[in-house]
C-alpha positions as CSV (number, residue, x, y, z in Angstrom):
1,M,-0.1,-0.1,-0.1
2,K,1.2,3.5,-0.7
3,Q,2.1,5.8,1.7
4,F,-0.3,8.5,1.0
5,A,-3.1,5.7,1.1
6,I,-1.5,4.3,4.7
7,W,-1.5,8.1,6.1
8,K,-5.1,8.8,4.9
9,R,-6.5,5.8,6.2
10,R,-4.5,6.6,9.6
11,I,-5.6,10.0,9.6
12,A,-9.4,8.5,8.4
13,Y,-9.4,5.8,11.4
14,G,-7.9,8.5,13.8
15,S,-11.0,11.0,12.9
16,T,-13.7,8.6,14.4
17,D,-12.2,9.3,18.0
18,M,-11.5,12.6,17.2
19,A,-15.2,13.0,17.0
20,G,-17.0,11.1,19.3
21,N,-13.9,12.5,22.2
22,M,-14.9,15.9,21.6
23,I,-17.9,15.6,22.7
24,W,-16.6,12.8,25.3
25,Q,-14.6,15.6,27.0
26,M,-17.0,18.5,26.7
27,V,-19.4,16.2,28.6
28,S,-16.8,15.4,30.7
29,M,-15.2,18.1,31.6
30,Y,-18.0,20.7,30.8
31,L,-21.3,18.8,31.8
32,L,-21.2,19.2,35.8
33,F,-19.9,22.5,35.5
34,F,-23.0,23.3,32.9
35,Y,-25.7,22.0,34.3
36,T,-24.7,23.1,38.0
37,T,-23.0,26.6,37.5
38,V,-24.7,27.9,34.3
39,I,-28.5,26.6,34.2
40,G,-29.0,26.0,38.0
41,I,-29.7,22.2,38.7
42,S,-28.7,20.9,41.9
43,P,-25.7,18.7,41.9
44,A,-27.4,15.8,43.8
45,F,-29.8,15.6,40.5
46,V,-26.6,15.3,38.1
47,A,-25.1,12.7,40.0
48,T,-28.3,10.8,40.3
49,L,-28.7,11.9,36.4
50,F,-24.8,10.6,35.6
51,L,-25.7,7.2,37.9
52,V,-28.9,5.9,36.8
53,V,-28.6,6.5,33.0
54,R,-25.2,5.0,33.0
55,C,-25.9,1.9,34.9
56,I,-29.2,1.8,32.9
57,D,-27.3,1.7,29.5
58,A,-24.0,0.6,30.2
59,F,-24.1,-2.4,28.8
60,D,-26.0,-1.7,25.4
61,A,-22.5,-1.3,23.4
62,L,-22.7,-5.2,23.7
63,I,-25.8,-4.9,22.0
64,Y,-24.2,-2.6,19.2
65,G,-21.3,-5.3,19.4
66,Y,-23.4,-8.2,18.9
67,L,-25.5,-6.3,16.5
68,I,-21.8,-5.1,14.4
69,D,-20.8,-8.9,14.5
70,H,-24.3,-9.6,12.8
71,T,-24.2,-6.6,10.1
72,H,-22.9,-7.8,6.6
73,T,-23.5,-4.3,4.4
74,R,-21.9,-4.1,1.0
75,W,-19.9,-1.1,2.8
76,G,-19.0,-4.0,5.7
77,Q,-20.1,-5.2,9.5
78,S,-18.4,-1.6,11.4
79,R,-18.3,1.1,8.7
80,P,-22.1,2.2,8.2
81,Y,-22.3,2.7,12.0
82,F,-20.4,6.4,11.0
83,L,-23.3,7.2,9.2
84,W,-26.5,5.7,11.0
85,F,-25.1,7.1,14.0
86,G,-22.3,9.6,13.6
87,I,-24.5,12.1,12.0
88,P,-27.2,11.7,15.0
89,L,-24.7,12.3,17.9
90,G,-23.5,15.3,16.2
91,L,-27.1,16.8,16.2
92,L,-27.6,15.5,20.2
93,A,-24.4,17.0,20.9
94,M,-26.0,20.6,19.8
95,F,-28.8,20.0,22.5
96,L,-26.6,18.9,24.8
97,F,-26.0,22.5,25.8
98,I,-29.1,24.4,25.6
99,N,-30.6,25.9,28.6
100,P,-34.3,24.7,27.9
101,T,-35.6,28.2,29.1
102,F,-38.1,27.4,26.0
103,A,-39.7,24.2,28.7
104,G,-41.4,26.1,31.4
105,G,-40.5,26.0,34.7
106,Q,-37.9,23.6,36.4
107,T,-40.0,20.4,36.4
108,S,-39.7,20.8,32.4
109,K,-36.3,21.5,32.7
110,L,-35.1,18.7,34.3
111,V,-37.8,16.5,32.1
112,F,-35.6,17.9,28.9
113,V,-32.3,17.6,30.4
114,T,-33.2,14.1,31.2
115,V,-34.3,13.2,27.4
116,I,-31.5,14.8,26.1
117,Y,-28.6,12.9,28.0
118,V,-30.6,9.7,27.6
119,L,-30.8,9.7,24.0
120,F,-27.3,11.3,24.1
121,S,-25.6,8.5,25.9
122,L,-27.3,5.3,23.5
123,I,-26.7,7.1,20.7
124,Y,-22.8,7.5,21.7
125,S,-22.4,3.8,22.3
126,G,-23.6,2.9,18.4
127,A,-21.4,6.0,16.9
128,N,-18.2,4.8,19.2
129,T,-18.2,0.8,19.7
130,P,-17.6,0.2,15.7
131,I,-14.2,2.7,16.3
132,T,-12.8,-0.1,18.1
133,S,-14.3,-3.2,16.4
134,I,-13.2,-2.1,13.0
135,L,-9.7,-2.0,13.8
136,P,-8.6,-5.7,13.2
137,S,-10.8,-5.7,9.8
138,L,-8.6,-2.7,9.0
139,T,-5.2,-4.7,8.4
140,A,-3.8,-8.2,9.8
141,D,-0.1,-6.8,10.1
142,S,-0.1,-6.2,14.2
143,V,2.8,-3.2,14.0
144,E,0.0,-1.4,11.9
145,R,-2.3,-1.9,13.7
146,T,-0.3,0.0,16.4
147,K,0.4,2.4,14.3
148,L,-3.1,2.9,13.5
149,A,-4.0,2.8,17.8
150,S,-1.4,5.5,17.8
151,A,-3.3,7.4,15.2
152,R,-6.1,7.2,16.5
153,M,-5.0,8.5,20.0
154,V,-3.1,11.3,18.5
155,M,-6.6,12.7,16.9
156,T,-8.2,11.8,20.1
157,T,-5.8,14.3,21.5
158,I,-6.4,16.8,18.8
159,G,-9.9,16.8,19.5
160,A,-9.9,17.4,23.1
161,T,-7.2,20.0,23.1
162,I,-9.6,21.5,20.8
163,V,-12.7,21.3,23.4
164,S,-10.1,22.0,26.7
165,L,-8.7,24.8,25.1
166,G,-11.1,26.5,23.0
167,T,-14.2,26.0,25.0
168,L,-13.8,28.6,27.8
169,P,-12.9,31.7,25.5
170,V,-14.8,30.4,22.6
171,V,-17.7,30.6,25.0
172,K,-17.1,34.2,26.4
173,I,-16.5,35.4,22.6
174,L,-19.9,34.2,21.5
175,G,-21.8,34.1,24.6
176,G,-20.7,37.8,24.9
177,G,-20.6,37.5,28.9
178,N,-23.7,35.4,28.5
179,Q,-22.5,31.6,28.9
180,S,-25.6,30.1,28.4
181,K,-25.5,31.6,25.0
182,G,-21.8,30.9,24.4
183,F,-22.1,26.9,25.6
184,A,-25.2,26.8,23.2
185,Q,-23.6,28.5,20.0
186,W,-19.9,26.0,20.7
187,A,-22.2,23.3,21.1
188,I,-23.6,23.8,17.4
189,I,-20.0,23.9,16.0
190,L,-19.1,21.3,17.7
191,G,-22.0,19.2,16.3
192,V,-21.2,20.1,12.8
193,V,-17.6,19.2,13.4
194,I,-18.4,16.0,14.6
195,I,-21.3,15.3,11.9
196,G,-18.2,16.2,9.1
197,L,-15.8,13.8,10.8
198,F,-17.4,10.7,10.7
199,V,-18.7,11.3,7.2
200,F,-15.3,11.9,6.2
201,A,-14.0,8.1,8.3
202,F,-17.1,6.4,6.1
203,F,-15.6,7.6,2.5
204,N,-12.1,6.7,3.3
205,L,-11.9,3.2,6.0
206,H,-12.2,-0.1,3.6
207,E,-12.7,-3.2,6.2
208,T,-10.0,-5.6,3.6
209,N,-8.7,-7.9,6.4
210,I,-11.4,-10.5,7.3
211,V,-10.6,-13.1,10.1
212,E,-11.7,-16.2,10.2
213,P,-11.4,-17.6,13.8
214,A,-9.5,-21.5,14.3
215,T,-11.9,-24.3,13.8
216,T,-10.5,-26.6,16.2
217,T,-12.8,-25.6,19.3
218,E,-16.5,-27.0,19.8
219,Q,-17.8,-23.4,18.7
220,P,-18.9,-22.4,15.4
221,A,-17.2,-19.7,13.6
222,K,-19.6,-17.5,12.3
223,S,-23.5,-16.3,13.4
224,L,-23.2,-16.6,17.2
225,S,-25.9,-16.0,19.6
226,I,-26.1,-13.3,22.3
227,W,-25.1,-16.8,24.8
228,Q,-22.3,-17.9,23.0
229,S,-20.8,-14.8,22.6
230,L,-20.9,-14.5,26.6
231,K,-19.6,-17.6,26.9
232,G,-16.8,-16.6,25.0
233,A,-16.3,-13.3,26.4
234,A,-16.2,-15.2,29.5
235,R,-13.6,-17.5,28.4
236,N,-11.2,-15.2,27.5
237,K,-9.2,-14.3,30.8
238,P,-7.2,-11.4,29.3
239,W,-10.7,-9.5,27.8
240,L,-12.3,-9.9,31.3
241,I,-9.4,-8.6,33.3
242,L,-8.8,-5.5,30.7
243,A,-12.9,-4.7,30.9
244,C,-12.1,-4.1,34.7
245,S,-9.3,-1.8,33.8
246,F,-11.4,0.4,31.3
247,V,-13.8,1.1,33.9
248,L,-11.6,2.0,36.5
249,L,-9.5,3.8,34.2
250,Q,-12.8,5.5,33.2
251,T,-14.0,6.1,36.3
252,F,-11.1,8.1,37.7
253,W,-10.2,9.8,34.4
254,V,-13.7,11.5,34.4
255,M,-13.9,12.5,38.0
256,R,-10.6,14.1,37.2
257,N,-11.7,16.2,34.2
258,S,-14.8,16.9,35.9
259,A,-13.3,18.2,38.8
260,A,-10.5,20.1,36.9
261,I,-12.5,23.6,36.7
262,F,-13.9,23.7,40.2
263,F,-10.0,22.8,41.4
264,I,-8.8,25.8,39.2
265,Q,-11.1,28.0,40.4
266,Y,-12.1,27.3,44.2
267,V,-9.0,24.9,45.7
268,Y,-5.9,26.7,43.8
269,G,-7.7,29.9,43.6
270,K,-6.9,31.4,39.7
271,P,-10.1,31.1,38.1
272,A,-7.5,33.1,35.1
273,L,-5.5,29.8,34.7
274,A,-8.6,27.5,33.8
275,A,-8.3,28.1,30.3
276,A,-4.3,27.4,29.9
277,F,-4.5,24.4,32.5
278,L,-7.5,23.0,30.8
279,G,-6.2,24.0,27.1
280,I,-2.8,21.7,27.5
281,S,-4.5,18.1,26.8
282,F,-2.2,18.4,23.6
283,V,0.8,17.3,25.8
284,S,-0.6,14.0,25.8
285,V,0.3,13.3,22.5
286,I,3.8,12.6,23.6
287,G,2.8,9.5,25.3
288,N,0.5,8.8,21.9
289,L,3.4,8.8,19.9
290,A,5.8,6.8,22.3
291,V,3.8,3.7,22.2
292,P,4.7,2.2,19.1
293,F,8.3,2.6,20.3
294,L,7.4,1.6,23.6
295,S,5.5,-1.5,22.2
296,Q,8.6,-3.0,20.2
297,H,10.9,-3.2,23.6
298,F,8.5,-4.1,26.5
299,Q,5.2,-5.9,26.9
300,N,2.3,-4.0,26.5
301,R,0.8,-5.1,30.3
302,H,3.9,-4.1,31.7
303,I,4.0,0.0,29.6
304,M,0.1,0.4,31.0
305,Q,1.4,-0.3,34.7
306,A,4.4,2.0,34.3
307,S,2.3,4.9,33.0
308,L,0.1,4.3,35.9
309,V,2.7,4.6,38.2
310,L,3.9,8.2,36.2
311,F,0.3,9.0,36.7
312,I,-0.1,8.4,40.6
313,F,3.3,10.5,41.0
314,S,2.1,13.3,39.1
315,Q,-1.2,13.5,41.2
316,L,0.6,13.9,44.1
317,L,2.0,17.1,43.1
318,L,-0.7,18.7,42.6
319,P,-1.6,19.3,46.6
320,L,1.9,20.1,46.7
321,A,0.8,23.0,44.2
322,E,-1.9,23.8,46.4
323,K,0.0,24.3,49.5
324,T,3.2,26.1,48.1
325,N,1.0,28.1,45.3
326,S,3.2,27.0,42.7
327,V,2.7,27.5,39.2
328,F,5.2,25.1,38.3
329,F,4.0,22.1,40.8
330,L,0.7,22.8,39.3
331,F,1.3,22.2,35.4
332,A,3.9,19.6,35.9
333,G,1.7,17.4,37.5
334,A,-0.9,18.2,34.7
335,V,2.1,17.9,32.2
336,I,3.2,14.2,33.6
337,S,-0.5,12.9,34.0
338,L,-1.3,13.8,30.4
339,V,1.6,12.2,29.0
340,A,1.0,9.2,31.4
341,M,-2.6,9.3,30.3
342,G,-1.5,9.2,26.6
343,V,0.1,5.8,26.6
344,T,-2.3,4.4,29.1
345,F,-5.4,4.6,26.4
346,T,-3.1,4.0,23.7
347,I,-2.0,0.9,24.6
348,A,-5.1,-0.3,26.3
349,F,-7.0,0.0,22.5
350,A,-3.8,-2.6,20.9
351,M,-3.7,-4.4,24.3
352,L,-7.7,-4.9,23.2
353,S,-7.1,-5.8,19.9
354,D,-4.6,-8.4,21.2
355,T,-7.6,-10.1,23.5
356,I,-9.8,-9.8,20.2
357,D,-7.0,-12.0,18.4
358,Y,-6.7,-14.6,21.3
359,S,-10.3,-15.1,21.0
360,N,-10.4,-15.4,17.1
361,K,-7.4,-17.4,16.6
362,I,-7.2,-19.3,19.9
363,L,-11.2,-19.9,21.4
364,G,-12.4,-20.2,18.5
365,F,-15.1,-17.3,18.9
366,N,-15.5,-14.7,15.9
367,E,-17.2,-11.3,17.9
368,T,-15.1,-9.1,17.2
369,G,-18.0,-6.6,17.7
370,F,-19.0,-7.8,21.0
371,L,-15.5,-7.9,22.6
372,S,-14.9,-4.4,21.5
373,A,-18.3,-3.2,23.4
374,V,-15.4,-2.9,26.1
375,P,-14.0,1.0,25.8
376,M,-18.0,1.7,25.5
377,I,-19.2,-0.1,28.7
378,G,-16.0,1.8,30.5
379,A,-16.6,4.7,28.9
380,K,-20.3,4.7,30.5
381,L,-19.6,3.2,33.4
382,G,-17.0,5.8,33.9
383,M,-18.9,8.3,32.8
384,G,-21.7,7.3,35.0
385,L,-19.5,6.6,38.5
386,G,-17.2,9.6,38.2
387,G,-20.0,11.9,37.4
388,F,-22.1,10.6,40.1
389,L,-18.7,10.5,42.7
390,S,-18.0,14.1,41.4
391,G,-21.4,15.5,42.0
392,Q,-22.2,13.7,45.1
393,L,-18.9,15.2,46.8
394,L,-19.9,18.3,46.3
395,A,-23.6,18.0,47.6
396,W,-21.9,16.3,50.4
397,G,-19.5,19.3,50.5
398,G,-22.2,21.9,50.5
399,F,-21.1,23.1,47.2
400,N,-22.9,26.6,46.5
401,A,-22.4,27.9,42.9
402,K,-23.4,31.6,43.4
403,A,-20.6,31.8,46.2
404,H,-17.3,32.7,45.1
405,V,-15.7,31.3,48.4
406,Q,-16.6,27.8,49.1
407,A,-16.5,26.1,52.4
408,S,-14.3,23.8,53.4
409,S,-15.8,20.9,53.2
410,A,-16.4,21.5,49.5
411,I,-12.7,22.6,49.4
412,T,-12.4,18.7,50.4
413,A,-14.6,17.7,48.3
414,I,-13.2,19.1,45.3
415,N,-9.8,17.6,46.2
416,W,-10.9,13.9,46.5
417,S,-13.0,14.2,43.0
418,F,-9.7,15.7,41.7
419,V,-6.6,14.5,43.3
420,W,-6.9,11.5,45.8
421,L,-9.6,9.3,44.6
422,P,-8.2,8.9,41.1
423,I,-4.9,8.0,42.8
424,V,-6.8,4.8,44.6
425,L,-8.3,4.2,41.3
426,G,-5.8,3.9,39.5
427,L,-3.7,1.9,42.0
428,G,-6.7,-0.5,42.2
429,M,-6.1,-1.1,38.3
430,F,-2.5,-1.3,38.4
431,L,-2.7,-4.6,40.8
432,I,-5.6,-6.1,38.5
433,L,-3.0,-5.9,35.6
434,Q,-0.7,-8.3,37.5
435,F,-3.1,-11.0,36.6
436,Y,-3.4,-9.6,32.9
437,K,-1.2,-12.8,31.1
438,L,-1.0,-12.7,27.7
439,D,2.0,-11.7,25.8
440,E,0.9,-10.4,22.8
441,K,4.7,-10.8,21.1
442,T,3.9,-14.7,21.2
443,L,0.2,-14.3,19.9
444,V,0.5,-15.3,16.1
445,D,-1.0,-12.8,13.6
446,E,-2.8,-15.9,11.6
447,P,-3.4,-19.8,12.3
448,A,-0.4,-21.2,11.6
449,A,-0.6,-24.8,9.9
450,P,0.9,-28.4,11.9
451,K,2.6,-25.7,15.0
452,A,-0.8,-23.8,15.3
453,D,-1.7,-26.3,18.1
454,K,1.1,-26.1,19.8
455,T,0.9,-22.4,20.0
456,A,-2.8,-22.3,21.3
457,K,-1.9,-24.5,24.0
458,T,1.1,-22.5,25.0
459,L,-1.2,-19.3,24.8
460,K,-3.6,-20.8,27.1
461,E,-1.4,-22.1,29.6
462,E,0.2,-18.7,29.6
463,T,-3.0,-16.7,30.2
464,N,-4.1,-19.1,32.4
465,R,-1.3,-18.6,34.7
């Protein structure tokens, strides 16, 4: 394949997650602030909304994955979902940040917010599950897959940077001092961009590597039922461990993102730094780009664990910044954590492809879409649990959106959301990964002839140790 075509495919693949992450970043970083501070909804209601909706629809990604496995069109299995759900996702992104004053009283406002948030959550899974499920179908080359995963995270970082760096200044400009108006107009712009990115990906990605699973096991290669898909997933120990890791990862990252603006404004006490502090997310591209190099020299699990240790260290710099009023420690902590998370998220998607290969080649289950639902489950449970914990901590601390100076209990609550709980959950993720034994370097890209059974036996033994 020519270099131009290779890079076009990488950019197209990255544009899918760039689109999804732009709205994810808006939701995780600004929706709690928008609901509580801009349009005056109580933190307790918002916390409950986030948790209930996410618990109800957290596993709909498994259904989307099952549908992808049973979708057969002239455009492929995963690719058409970029149109079917990418366009509605862009439209819903516009409605998420509307102040529904037209709806009447407070009750009508709460109903409108709830309905839009539920619809967004359902459509988000449909647009983002195929981003992961399409990866094994784009190429059989494991090295190129890692590069595609890296390109995905680079584009994701670009989208996150646009949102985190641009939101507050653009909202101020568009709203002319009216945050409600500014958020609404900025959301419309983002919605149009999201639709454009998904359409671009649809026309520039092609599923050319259709993987056939091993036929030496008792399971049929195609058309698995929901029950068979669940049985296959239950036997895939690396996948189960990675699934738990995704939930913890998304939970503590959503908590940290949601509390960041509160930390800068009320704990560190310098709201003028908010745009700069939130806008440096682009440095995570360093971590994204480092993964292909690191994966050539170290096992993926070890790379992820090392990045978690780096993240925990960076978090410990933030209380030091508060106590010493040091801008250096504040931004050093932020930069190091972003680089660490750039590595973590990138390597996580590469590891997920490894567990899918393990299922196809070794266990004999063809359920790429079903297994690819892990990031969506993690993202949704993370949004729900992270948003719930952040909102409830604010409510417990007596946060007052109208007060310029918060009570000490509110300051403590913000610190737990931004600093301490992410450290605890990051440590928990590190410990869980100790049980992940799949070595991607021994996982063959395709079944070999006589040695296939021996390889399968070896991998099963390594994985089950």
